[in-house]
ZAMARGU-4260 file (C-alpha; in steps of 0.2 Angstrom, whole numbers, plus 5000, padded with zeros to 4 digits):
<rodrens>
0) 5000/5000/5000 | 5006/5017/4996 | 5011/5028/5011 | 5003/5043/5004 | 4985/5045/4997
5) 4984/5053/4981 | 4977/5069/4988 | 4991/5072/5001 | 5004/5067/4988 | 4997/5080/4976
10) 4997/5093/4989 | 5015/5089/4994 | 5021/5089/4976 | 5012/5105/4972 | 5019/5114/4987
15) 5036/5108/4983 | 5035/5115/4965 | 5028/5131/4972 | 5043/5132/4984 | 5055/5130/4970
20) 5047/5143/4959 | 5047/5155/4974 | 5066/5152/4977 | 5069/5156/4959 | 5059/5172/4960
25) 5068/5177/4976 | 5085/5174/4969 | 5081/5187/4955 | 5079/5200/4968 | 5094/5197/4979
30) 5113/5197/4979 | 5119/5180/4987 | 5136/5186/4990 | 5130/5201/5000 | 5118/5190/5010
35) 5132/5178/5014 | 5144/5192/5019 | 5130/5200/5030 | 5127/5183/5039 | 5146/5181/5041
40) 5146/5196/5052 | 5133/5188/5064 | 5136/5190/5083 | 5133/5172/5089 | 5130/5178/5107
45) 5115/5188/5102 | 5107/5173/5094 | 5106/5165/5111 | 5091/5176/5116 | 5083/5172/5099
50) 5084/5153/5104 | 5077/5157/5121 | 5062/5165/5113 | 5060/5151/5101 | 5058/5140/5116
55) 5046/5153/5125 | 5034/5154/5111 | 5028/5136/5111 | 5027/5136/5130 | 5016/5152/5129
60) 5005/5143/5116 | 5004/5128/5127 | 4997/5138/5141 | 4984/5145/5129 | 4979/5128/5123
65) 4978/5122/5141 | 4966/5137/5145 | 4957/5134/5128 | 4954/5115/5132 | 4951/5118/5151
70) 4932/5115/5150 | 4935/5098/5142 | 4950/5091/5150 | 4964/5097/5162 | 4980/5095/5152
75) 4998/5096/5157 | 5007/5111/5151 | 5023/5101/5149 | 5014/5088/5138 | 5006/5102/5128
80) 5023/5111/5126 | 5031/5095/5119 | 5016/5092/5108 | 5017/5110/5101 | 5036/5107/5097
85) 5032/5090/5089 | 5018/5098/5079 | 5031/5111/5073 | 5042/5098/5067 | 5028/5089/5058
90) 5022/5105/5050 | 5040/5109/5045 | 5042/5093/5035 | 5024/5090/5030 | 5016/5107/5028
95) 4999/5101/5025 | 4993/5105/5043 | 5000/5088/5048 | 5005/5096/5065 | 4987/5101/5070
100) 4981/5084/5064 | 4994/5075/5075 | 4989/5085/5090 | 4971/5079/5088 | 4977/5061/5086
105) 4988/5063/5101 | 4974/5070/5112 | 4963/5056/5106 | 4975/5042/5111 | 4982/5049/5127
110) 4968/5059/5134 | 4953/5049/5128 | 4946/5064/5119 | 4935/5060/5103 | 4946/5061/5088
115) 4934/5072/5078 | 4931/5084/5092 | 4950/5084/5096 | 4954/5089/5078 | 4940/5102/5078
120) 4946/5110/5094 | 4964/5111/5088 | 4959/5119/5072 | 4947/5130/5082 | 4962/5135/5093
125) 4971/5140/5077 | 4955/5150/5071 | 4955/5160/5087 | 4973/5164/5084 | 4969/5169/5066
130) 4955/5181/5072 | 4966/5189/5085 | 4980/5191/5072 | 4968/5200/5060 | 4962/5212/5074
135) 4979/5216/5081 | 4986/5218/5063 | 4972/5230/5058 | 4976/5240/5074 | 4995/5241/5072
140) 4994/5245/5053 | 4986/5262/5058 | 5001/5266/5070 | 5017/5257/5063 | 5024/5266/5047
145) 5021/5255/5031 | 5019/5256/5013 | 5002/5247/5012 | 4987/5257/5004 | 4974/5263/5016
150) 4961/5252/5006 | 4971/5236/5011 | 4971/5242/5029 | 4952/5245/5029 | 4949/5228/5021
155) 4959/5219/5034 | 4949/5229/5047 | 4932/5224/5039 | 4937/5206/5038 | 4942/5206/5056
160) 4925/5214/5061 | 4915/5201/5050 | 4925/5186/5057 | 4922/5193/5075 | 4904/5195/5072
165) 4902/5177/5065 | 4912/5170/5079 | 4901/5179/5092 | 4885/5172/5084 | 4892/5155/5084
170) 4897/5155/5102 | 4885/5167/5111 | 4870/5167/5099 | 4870/5149/5093 | 4851/5148/5090
175) 4851/5164/5080 | 4866/5157/5070 | 4857/5141/5066 | 4842/5151/5060 | 4853/5161/5048
180) 4862/5145/5042 | 4845/5137/5039 | 4838/5152/5029 | 4854/5153/5019 | 4854/5134/5015
185) 4836/5135/5008 | 4843/5149/4996 | 4861/5143/4992 | 4862/5124/4994 | 4857/5110/4983
190) 4844/5099/4992 | 4854/5083/4989 | 4869/5090/4999 | 4859/5100/5012 | 4858/5087/5025
195) 4877/5085/5025 | 4880/5104/5026 | 4868/5105/5041 | 4877/5090/5050 | 4894/5099/5047
200) 4887/5116/5053 | 4879/5107/5069 | 4896/5099/5072 | 4905/5115/5072 | 4892/5124/5081
205) 4894/5112/5095 | 4913/5113/5094 | 4912/5132/5095 | 4903/5130/5112 | 4920/5128/5120
210) 4923/5147/5118 | 4907/5151/5128 | 4917/5157/5143 | 4918/5171/5156 | 4926/5188/5150
215) 4941/5183/5162 | 4945/5167/5153 | 4943/5175/5136 | 4954/5188/5141 | 4967/5175/5146
220) 4966/5168/5128 | 4969/5185/5121 | 4983/5190/5132 | 4992/5173/5129 | 4990/5175/5111
225) 4997/5193/5111 | 5012/5187/5122 | 5015/5172/5110 | 5017/5184/5095 | 5028/5196/5106
230) 5040/5181/5109 | 5040/5178/5090 | 5044/5196/5087 | 5058/5196/5099 | 5066/5181/5089
235) 5067/5193/5073 | 5072/5207/5084 | 5087/5198/5091 | 5092/5191/5075 | 5093/5208/5067
240) 5103/5214/5082 | 5115/5199/5080 | 5117/5206/5062 | 5121/5223/5069 | 5105/5230/5060
245) 5093/5234/5075 | 5075/5236/5071 | 5060/5243/5081 | 5051/5230/5091 | 5034/5236/5085
250) 5039/5234/5067 | 5045/5216/5071 | 5028/5212/5080 | 5018/5218/5065 | 5030/5208/5053
255) 5027/5192/5063 | 5008/5195/5062 | 5008/5198/5043 | 5020/5183/5042 | 5007/5172/5051
260) 4993/5178/5038 | 5005/5173/5024 | 5008/5156/5031 | 4990/5152/5026 | 4997/5150/5009
265) 5003/5133/5004 | 5022/5130/5008 | 5035/5118/5002 | 5043/5105/5015 | 5054/5115/5026
270) 5046/5131/5021 | 5059/5132/5007 | 5055/5147/4996 | 5040/5152/5005 | 5049/5158/5021
275) 5061/5169/5010 | 5048/5175/4998 | 5036/5180/5012 | 5050/5188/5023 | 5056/5199/5008
280) 5038/5204/5004 | 5035/5209/5021 | 5051/5217/5026 | 5056/5225/5010 | 5039/5227/5001
285) 5029/5233/5016 | 5043/5241/5027 | 5055/5247/5013 | 5070/5237/5021 | 5085/5234/5010
290) 5081/5217/5001 | 5098/5209/5005 | 5097/5214/5023 | 5080/5207/5025 | 5085/5191/5015
295) 5100/5189/5026 | 5089/5189/5042 | 5076/5177/5035 | 5090/5165/5029 | 5098/5165/5046
300) 5081/5164/5055 | 5077/5149/5043 | 5093/5140/5047 | 5092/5143/5066 | 5073/5139/5067
305) 5076/5123/5057 | 5089/5117/5069 | 5078/5122/5084 | 5062/5113/5076 | 5072/5097/5072
310) 5081/5095/5089 | 5067/5100/5100 | 5054/5091/5089 | 5064/5075/5091 | 5066/5077/5110
315) 5047/5080/5111 | 5042/5065/5101 | 5053/5054/5112 | 5047/5062/5128 | 5029/5060/5123
320) 5032/5043/5116 | 5022/5048/5100 | 5018/5034/5088 | 5024/5042/5072 | 5017/5027/5062
325) 5000/5030/5070 | 5001/5048/5066 | 5006/5045/5048 | 4993/5032/5046 | 4979/5044/5051
330) 4986/5059/5041 | 4994/5052/5026 | 4984/5036/5022 | 4967/5032/5017 | 4959/5023/5032
335) 4951/5007/5027
</rodrens>
């Protein structure tokens, strides 16, 4: 039996081809000799804080996931930290959201949570992350100098508001959301598939109920998300510092938020091409930074983060005794 089903294989091959194209395009805009020369000047000592923040980021996200899943199960922060780092490694090598699916499978097998619900909650956690990224991005774009047109900023703000409204209806006005969905289904959906759409909607409506919390608990989720991206911003901040090219922390924070939005785009294994292309697009295209300097930072970040992800990913898989064969069977094969 083939390890990969056709759909997954196509995605991986397509993403790989896209990554190669992005590398070729990126190379047309940069001077490799200048990039190597810039990286050669790196202050290794100043990379230590960057590594520490690479470690802090998944810990903060583990705390957020613990708060997120608190109504369902009390989970160990240490387990969730290792799980986050294992998922990072899986996403790094198999960038088709393998890490998120692996989290759901692990929670199903080690904490006896239903597989469907576990995966839905993990993706819902990422959805909450996406909402907050949109909202904070819309706010910071109005304060941090950038070259984006005002129409783009307004569009981001509008999408953020609509997403917040839909989420509010799904969480706190479930009956109204169901009525709206039923009304729309009569107009837009073919009768033969209507029953399946209604089942899916009901499933996700039930999954969204996990967010029906007190303002204090929701505030914790918001605060931990903001802190997680602050840790991400500090990584880039210290890498630029190590290259003797200090940048403002607010700019690095907004850069990481924009980077998170761009990572919704398909990526090649190892994020080859997509990391360089998105980094240059954000730092040079939006913040008018020198292309070679931006590329040097991104390449150095790519190398250091790859080392971190692989080392701590393997440690995490060993510590949690994760059955990779089971994970791959669930993610990459057609279950018979």
